[in-house]
N, C-alpha and C positions, 0 to 999 in steps of 0.2 A: 352629573358628574363623572359616574363611571362608564356611560357611553361614550363622553368627551374623551376620555383617557384612552379607553379601547379604539376608537377612531383615529385619534392621531398616533398610536402605537401602530396600528396597521397601516397608516400612511407612511410613517417612518420605515417600518421594516419592509414595506413593499418598494419603496424608493430604493433603499439599500441593495435588496435582492435583484432590482431591475439593474442596477449599476454594477453589481457582480455578475450578472450574466452577461451583460455588455462586455466587460473586460474580460471575461473568460473566453467569450467567443472571439473577440478581437486578437487576445493575446495568443491563442490557440493557432488562429490563422497566420499570424505573424510567425509563429513558430513554425509551423508549416513549410512557410515559403522560405524562410532561413534553412531549414533542412534539405529541401530540394536544392538550394545554391550551394550549401555545406557538399552534399555528397558528388555534385558535378564537379567539385573544385577539390577533392579529396586528392592529396598525392599518394602515389603507389606506396604500398606498405614497403618496408625494406625487409628483406631477408634474414634471417638470423638474428634479429635484434630483439626479437619481441618478448616481454616478460611472462615468467612463470606465472600461472593462475592456480591458486588453490581453490577449489572446489568444496566447499564444506556442505555436507548434508547431514542435518541432524535428525534423528527418527526414534520416535517411541510407538511401537506397535502400528507399524506402517507396511505390512505384508501385502496390503491391498495395491500399493501403489509405489512402492521403491523401485522394484525393476523397471517401470516405465521412467522413472526420473533417472535410473543410472543409464538406460538406455539413450536418453534423449542427450546426456552428456557425452555418452560414447560417440554418438552420430556428429556433434559438434564439428563444425569446419575449422575451429581452434584446436590444435593438437598438444600445444605444450602445456599440459595439465597435471597437476597432483590431487588426486580425489580421496578426500578424506569421510568415510561415513561413520557417524558418532551413533551408535546404538544406546540408548539411555534405558537401560533395563527393560527392554522389551520382553513380554511375556507370550508373545506369538511368534511366528516363525521369520521375523524380520531378519534375525541375525543368520539363520542357517540359507535363507534366500540370497543374502549377500555373498555369504561364504561360496555358494555354489555359482553365483555370477562370478565372482573373482577366479574361479578355477577355470570358467569357461571363456574367460579373456585375460588370460595370463599377461598379454602385451600392455593392458591398462596400468598406469602408475597408480594403483588404488590401494587404500587400507582401510580396514575395519578396527575401529576402536569401541570397545565395550563399557560402559560404567554399571556397576553391579547394582547401584542404588538409583531410583530415580530422583536424581538430583536437578531438574529442570533443565530446559533448552539453553538458557543463557550460560549456565555453568558447564554444563555438557560442551558447548561451542568452546567456551574459555579453555577448558581441558584441552582440547583438540590444537587450539591456537597456539597456546603457551609452549607446548611440548612437541607438535609434529608439523605444523604448518611452515612450508619453506618457500611458499610464492611472493612474488612481487605484489600481486594484485590478490584480493579475497572476493569470492563470489559465494554467498550462501542461498541454498536453494532446499526448499521445503521438501519432504519427501512424499507429498501429494501433488507435487508439482512437476512439469516439463518445459524446457527451454526450447526455443526455435534453433535451427540449425547454426545460424550466424549469429546468435545472440552473444555469445561469448567473444567473438571476434569483433562485433560492433562495439561491446562495451569497452575492450580494450583500447580501441582507436581514440576514443574519447579522452582516455587518460593519456595517451601518446601526444594527443594534439594538443592539451593543455594542462600544463602543470600544477594549475591553480584547482584543478578538480580533485577532490579527495574521496568523494562518493557519488555513487548514481543508483536512482531509483529505475527498476525496470518497469515495463509495459506490461501489467498483469491483467490477463483476461480470464474471465471464470468460461469453464467448460460447460456448455449446454447438457442438461440431462432431461429436457422435456417436461419439466415441471414448472408450474408458476413460480415457485420458490427459487429455482434455478434461473428463471427469466429474470426474476427481481435483482438477483445479484449480479448476473451478467450486465444488465443495463447499470446499475449501481456503479460497479467498476469501469464501465466504458466512461461513464460522466465524470467520475471521480480523477480518473487518471487523465482526461482531458484537460481538466483544469489543472493540473500539474504543468502544462506546457506554458501556461500565465505565469505560474509562480517560476518556473525555470527563466523565462524571460526577463522577470523583474528582479531575479536573485532573492527571492522570498521562500524558498522551498526550505521546509526542516523537517520533513518526514521521509524516511526510506523504509518501507517495509520489508519483511524478510524474505518475499520470493525474488531471487535473483538480484539480489542487492549486491553491489559490488564497492570495494574500498581499496585504497593503496594501504597495504600492510604494514609499512612504517608506521603511517598515521594512526591505524589502529592499536599498535603496540604503545605508541605514545600516550593514546587514551586510556591505556592499562584494559583494553579490550571491553567486553559488555559488563554493563552493571546489571546486577541481580537483586536490586531493591525495588523495582517495579514490575508489574504484569507485563509489559512489553518491552523487552530486550532491544529490538530492532529499533523501535522509535526512541528508546533512550541512548542509543549509540549515536544516532544521526544528530539528536538534539545535544548531545555532550560535545560533539565536533563542531556543530554551528555555535554553541556558547562561547568558543574560544575565538570566534570571530568568523564572519562567511564573506568578507570582502574579498579575500585572498585565500580562504579554503573552501571553496563554492561545493555544495552538493547539488546535483542537477536531476533532471528526468531524462530519459533516453526512450523516445517512442519506438526505436529500432531494435530496442533489446526486449525481445518478447518472451512472456513467459506464460504457460496455461496452469490454472489451479484448478482443483474441484472447491466448489461452493458447498456448504454443510448441507445435509440431505433432510434434516427436519426443522420444523419451526423450534422446537425445543432447544435444539445445538444452535440456531441463530441466535435465542436470547442469550444463551450462554457465552457464545462468541463475542458477541458485541459488548456485553457486559465488561469481559475481560479487555476488549480494544478500548472500551471508553474509560475503564478505572486505570489502564495504564497510559493512556493519553494525558488524563489529567493529573496524574502522579507526575508525570515528566513535565508538565506545563507549570505546575506549581515547583517542582524541582528547579527549573530552570527559569523561574519566573522574572528573574533580573533583566531578563533580556527584553521585555515588554517595556515600549516607550523609552528605551535606552538609547541615548544619544552619542555613546562611544563611537569613536571614528572606525571601530574594528568591524562594525554592523553595517549592513545596508539599511536604509530608512523604511524599505518595502518591507522588511522583515519585521522591524521592530515597531513601528508605527502602524503598520497596515494588517500585514498576515498574522501575527500573533494576538494583537487585540481582536481581529475578526474571529478567531479560533475561539476566544472565549465568548465573544457576541454570539456566535453561532449556538453555543451551549444554553446561553440565556434564552436565545429566541425558541429553542426546543422546549423549554419549560412552559413558555406562554402560547404555544403554538396552538393548543386544543381550544384556548379563549378565542385566538384569533380566526381560526376555523368556524367556529359557532358563529361568529360576529359576521363573517362573509355569508355564511347561510341566512343569517338575520337580515342582512342587507339585500340579499337576493329575493327573499320569500317576502318579508314584512314589507319591505320598503318598495316591493315589484321591480328590483333593479337587477334583474338576469345577467346583465353587463359585467358586473363586478365578478360573479363566479366565472363566467365565459372568458373573461379576460385572464384570469389566474390559469385556467384550464388550457387556452389556447398558446400562453406563453411557454408553459412545461413541454406541451406537445412540439411546439416547433424547435424548443430548446433539445429535446429528445433526437428530433428529426437531424437536427443540426450536428449533434455529436454521431449518429451513426453514419452519414454520407462522407464526411471527410476521414472516416477511419482508415488508416494504411493497411490494416491487416483483415479486413473484411471482404469477402468476395462479394461482387456486385448483386448475385442473386441472393446472397444472405442479407445483403442490405435493404433489398426489396421485401423481403419476408421479415426482417425485424421492424421495418417499418410500418407493417401491417398492425404491430403492437402498440405501437406509439399513442393511438388514440385512448388506450384503457390505461397507459403507464401513469397518467396524474392520479389514479384513484390508486393503483397497485403501490405508488411509492409512500402512499400512506400506512402501509402496513410496515416498511421500514422505519417511517416516523415513530409509530408505536413502539418499536423493538427499541428505538434509539432513547425515546423517552423514558421507557422503564429501565434502560441501562445507567441514564444519569441519574434517576431516582434511586435506585439502588446504590449509585455511588455515593451519593448526598446520604443516604442511610448508613452506609459503610464508610462515614467520613474519616475514621481514624486510618482505615486502609489508603484512602484516597490521599491523606496528608502523611502517609508512611511512618505512622506513629506506632503501627504493629506490622508484622511480616504478613505479605500476603500468600507466603508459600511457593516453594520452589518446584515441587513435582508437578508434570504436565498429564494430560489425558488428551489423546488424539481423538478428534470425533469420528463418526461413522462414515466410511468411504463409499463411493458408489460401486466399484469394480473391483474386481481383484487381479493382482499381477499374473502372469502365466509362468 
């Protein structure tokens, strides 16, 4: 009986995952073609009519990366900027580094704001937005990240082209650091962000991460800024906007708005980070759960009947995945059927290759180099599966936090960074 249940569960999950892979691949390719057509037919930008963009950089003990972040903004091809750095009670040299940078670049429209108490990222950003932000658009950049030269300009064009776009997720790539952990995070981001192309194509996106996320300022103000009752204020804001309807207030993914970020440097930090992300995701899904299966005309059906239910289904699959993995091994060894394991291995390997080669921002020599890692990524990904499994088990254990019956705490701690700013 148990074998039958396990077998049918394996078949159903394998079928759903295969359909997913097919949709992601097809959707991403269609998105790429549409982007090529779009760029070829973009009208020339009008002079003097561009919106002011507020660049918001929250920081807590970010002395190792804050200058690189500011430099990437300074070198941007888009010049109509207001830069707000919010130092949330840093105890290192973050504040003095920013002061020195401001003195060295007096022409920049930059302001340093400081919170005396570590109130948390969401509350610190709200302080800046409510009192000092003047832009028509808002882009937030984490202080361990950098943006490409044309990222702000490209982001602005989307909002100028389509008045129904209210939020935009950037293409976030992880900087390589020469370790297996760094490689794992790089591949994970490449695969995850490529799937966003399909979500944008089907108007089912509901997550905008914090790195280079961009919004219309008036929409953020009407939403009363970031909520601070969950662990992930960035996911919370995007879901709050989507909950008001996504047919005429769309959030999208923009592959040409490139941002680079540091991955965590240790496995301990990875477990901690993914627990926070998982807790925040589940908190927000529960908070805005009314959208799941909702037939209201303000929502796209792909969001309410596919994307959100699948987000929950993926978490449930994560819980039974160890059993399914053991079953695959059982079939491969006991039943003398290596094709079962081989089929899963080849599927993941080909999917990784299919993610690498269409990537717009990876040089050809790097595509060849990364392709050499693809045969081992099937096994490496199980490291992340373990991390995710531990995260969801911890969330279930901390169910009062997940249900927001107790506060999760506002203070934040920045993880160890790889390099120091000059």
